[in-house]
C-alpha angles and dihedrals in degrees: 000000000000092000092049089051091048090051092049091051093045094051097036088066109120112254093237090061093067104062124059130174137034123321111265096016127127110288136198111210136184133178116220130177149127134252146142129273132197121199143106114338090226135002106287097014123140092206125080130226136185118231143155123289116215106197126210112160144160096010113173147080118308142122124316089256091063101256112144119243119251121240124030122350134174122202140158118277122209130184146163135209118202123241122264115219117186092207091063097061132036091213087066098053110138094014124116119261117246122210123224109282126221117205130202128182147106138295124209118192142170121208122201111171111301092348124086122182115195146174129195137190124189136177118221130228131197105353093043133001096204135106122258139161147138140256118203152115135244132199120213126214122185109206093179141328090293109031122066127177131199129191122188154158131215146166124222128213141185135186121241092274092054097043092046092050094058103022106027129097118205124210092256090048090050090053093052100037104036091234122129118259111261133182111183120198127233119274144084112347106169144024119201146171122213137199120192132181128192127194113196111221091180140332093296108021129068144168113237133196132175135186115195128185115191135174123200112232140175120020089344092064092048093055117118087222091066115094096173129021096200111080114186121177139180125205131183127182152139123251137191125201118227118194131195116193126210 
């Protein structure tokens, strides 16, 4: 119910409240929205689970129409990691619960025509207190005025705090779960390919869909917590662009 209420408030905002500043000026834009995702119920799980998708996309300086600027850009980066509850899955019996994590950091990108390369780094709060992020590239294809496709590839990484939170097994957890103790180091933990499609309903509102196919690698893949290295997911949502002119 709370996600439905947030969605109603977000998209009930009057159109004139989104765009500030003189026409043609430099503009900071961000796409925000809500949707639903379906994927592994925890990192390394072989079971799927549906959950909310909080969307924050394409933040940065561009044109008043929402097109991203070419060249280098720096923007905020936000992320979440779902909770892990040992009572929800027999494979987690004896392991500690992990709260939902909220992540805040920066995104650096470089756009050259239809290609955008990017890197992110975020610090986690609540569920984990480590550093995580991605390095990757995307290719944009405009099928027509309303439909845009992106295909991309990326690698994910986490420092030792992050990787130990989701892939480690402490001595106490080993005693209660029967799993071997495990302390992964920091580094690359996943490689993924992504496919995204956007259908523009109007100048500010779009339908968004994403298919992501990831594979755990490195120390993460060797964790006794991991039941499945391949981690596919599907996400569908609605976004609205908010622009602030300068």
